[in-house]
C-alpha positions in Angstrom: 29.3 46.3 31.7 27.0 44.4 29.4 25.6 42.4 32.3 24.8 45.5 34.2 22.9 46.9 31.2 21.0 43.7 30.7 20.1 43.5 34.4 18.9 47.1 34.3 16.8 46.2 31.2 15.4 43.1 32.9 14.2 45.2 35.8 12.3 47.6 33.6 8.7 47.1 32.8 7.2 47.6 29.3 6.5 51.2 30.0 10.2 51.9 30.7 9.9 52.5 34.4 12.2 50.9 36.9 10.4 48.3 39.0 12.7 48.8 42.0 12.2 52.6 42.0 8.5 52.1 41.9 8.5 49.5 44.7 6.5 47.2 42.6 8.7 44.1 42.8 7.8 41.2 40.4 4.8 43.2 39.2 5.0 45.7 36.4 3.8 49.3 36.5 0.2 48.1 35.7 0.1 46.2 39.0 -0.6 42.8 37.3 1.7 40.0 38.6 3.5 38.1 35.9 2.5 40.6 33.1 6.2 40.8 32.1 5.9 37.1 31.0 2.9 37.7 28.8 5.0 38.6 25.8 7.2 35.6 26.0 4.2 33.3 26.5 2.6 34.7 23.3 5.9 34.2 21.5 6.1 30.6 22.7 2.5 30.0 21.6 3.2 31.5 18.2 6.3 29.2 17.9 4.2 26.2 18.9 1.6 27.0 16.3 4.3 27.4 13.6 5.8 24.1 14.6 2.4 22.4 14.5 2.0 23.8 11.0 5.4 22.4 9.9 4.6 19.1 11.5 1.2 18.9 9.8 2.7 19.7 6.4 5.4 17.0 6.9 2.9 14.4 8.1 0.6 15.0 5.1 3.6 14.7 2.7 4.7 11.5 4.5 1.2 10.0 4.3 0.9 10.9 0.6 4.2 9.2 -0.1 3.2 6.1 1.9 -0.2 5.9 0.1 1.5 6.1 -3.3 3.9 3.4 -2.3 1.1 1.2 -1.0 -0.9 1.8 -4.2 2.0 0.7 -6.4 2.6 -2.5 -4.2 -1.1 -3.4 -4.3 -1.2 -3.0 -8.1 1.9 -5.2 -8.4 0.4 -7.8 -6.0 -2.9 -7.9 -8.0 -1.0 -8.3 -11.2 1.0 -11.2 -9.8 -2.1 -13.0 -8.5 -3.8 -12.6 -11.9 -0.8 -14.0 -13.8 -0.6 -16.9 -11.2 -4.3 -17.7 -11.8 -3.8 -17.7 -15.6 -0.9 -20.0 -15.2 -2.9 -22.3 -12.9 -5.7 -22.4 -15.5 -3.3 -23.4 -18.2 -1.8 -26.1 -16.0 -5.2 -27.6 -15.3 -5.9 -27.6 -19.0 -2.6 -29.3 -19.7 -3.4 -31.9 -17.0 -6.7 -32.6 -18.5 -5.3 -33.0 -21.9 -2.5 -35.2 -20.6 -5.0 -37.4 -18.7 -7.1 -37.8 -21.9 -4.0 -38.8 -23.8 -2.9 -41.2 -21.1 -6.3 -42.9 -20.7 -7.0 -43.2 -24.4 -5.1 -46.5 -24.9 -7.0 -48.0 -21.9 -10.4 -46.9 -22.9 -11.6 -45.2 -26.1 -11.0 -41.5 -26.6 -14.6 -40.8 -25.7 -14.2 -42.8 -22.5 -11.0 -40.9 -21.6 -12.7 -37.6 -22.2 -15.7 -38.7 -20.1 -13.6 -39.8 -17.2 -11.5 -36.6 -17.2 -14.6 -34.3 -17.6 -16.5 -36.4 -14.9 -13.6 -36.1 -12.4 -13.4 -32.3 -13.1 -17.1 -31.9 -12.7 -17.0 -33.9 -9.4 -14.3 -31.6 -8.2 -16.3 -28.5 -9.1 -19.4 -30.0 -7.3 -17.4 -30.6 -4.2 -16.0 -27.0 -4.3 -19.5 -25.6 -4.8 -20.8 -27.7 -1.9 -18.0 -26.4 0.4 -18.7 -22.8 -0.6 -22.4 -23.3 0.0 -21.7 -24.6 3.5 -19.5 -21.6 4.3 -22.2 -19.3 2.9 -24.7 -20.9 5.3 -22.3 -20.2 8.2 -22.0 -16.6 7.1 -25.7 -16.1 6.8 -26.3 -17.6 10.2 -23.7 -15.2 11.7 -25.8 -12.3 10.6 -29.2 -13.7 11.3 -31.2 -13.4 14.6 -30.9 -17.1 15.4 -28.6 -18.0 18.1 -27.4 -21.3 16.6 -24.5 -21.1 14.2 -23.8 -24.2 12.1 -20.3 -25.6 11.8 -18.6 -25.3 8.5 
């Protein structure tokens, strides 16, 4: 009984006329083929737009959470690097003091300080030279010359 009623409703057009009695077939009373599907298409588009809004809201929330987590991890990583550099600096100072103390019996205290400071300045000079060579390579990469020097 319910199936017969739903079949009768499905054969009615939006104006309430029977399609079979009008001889219209798949067209509705307005004579436009497929017009009975317009309402369901609009409903589907509305649902699609609603789903897109939900997706956009969820995606924005996810990206905010990911950005917060990345910010916290970057902050922690920078803090660890800073502490590591401070400890490295203290270790280099301890090495220098230890070398001065170890060299003092072999040469005078001033000789030991001179040797340690001289070696440290030599190391600084070599590091500056290496940095300058890399800087020349970088400047050559961005210049109009075609030749790029090797580092």
